[in-house]
C-alpha positions, -999 to +999 in steps of 0.1 A: -098-106+170-112-122+139-121-088+125-085-077+126-074-107+105-102-100+080-091-064+077-054-074+072-062-101+046-086-080+026-062-050+027-033-071+016-052-085-013-063-050-025-028-037-020-011-065-040-036-061-068-030-023-071+008-027-065+012-052-093-008-030-117+018-003-113+039-018-140+075-028-133+068-040-098+058-077-096+067-087-131+103-076-138+125-082-168+156-102-159+190-101-176+178-126-202+150-103-213+121-124-200+094-113-175+098-130-142+073-128-113+091-116-082+072-112-049+100-095-030+092-059-042+057-062-026+074-063+008+106-043+002+096-014-020+058-015-013+059-014+025+093+001+034+097+023+003+072+050+014+091+054+047+124+057+029+109+082+004+094+103+031+127+105+049+146+115+018+120+142+009+121+155+045+159+157+045+164+171+010+132+191+002+119+202+036+088+197+057+062+212+033+071+188+005+071+158+028+036+168+040+025+169+004+040+134-001+021+120+029-011+135+016-006+119-018+002+085-002-029+087+020-052+082-010-030+057-029-040+021-029-005+010-037+004+019-001-006-009+023-012+015+052-037+036+033-055+005+021-057-007+057-072+025+069-097+024+040-108-012+047-110-004+085-132+025+077-155+004+055-157-022+083-166+005+108-194+018+085-208-017+081-206-023+118-223+010+126-251+004+101-254-032+111-256-043+074-242-078+081-248-097+113 
């Protein structure tokens, strides 16, 4: 069970780093013109946004374009789920090769 927590924590750190580097995601300009750190987009747009986008592409543009969107998100570190699969794969490689004990 400890391995699952390590995977989730490492994945979330990598995800937050790449998501905040996107630009107008974590540091947003408020109505006064100053940059304000806002953690809410990490959870709303970062986690639920890809599902919403997939649904809209599927409804409006069809199945083929939605498959292309899934393929693009599979290799994108601003998507928490792709980062989790990547980190899980790295842990499996380390476990198979017994690099760390």
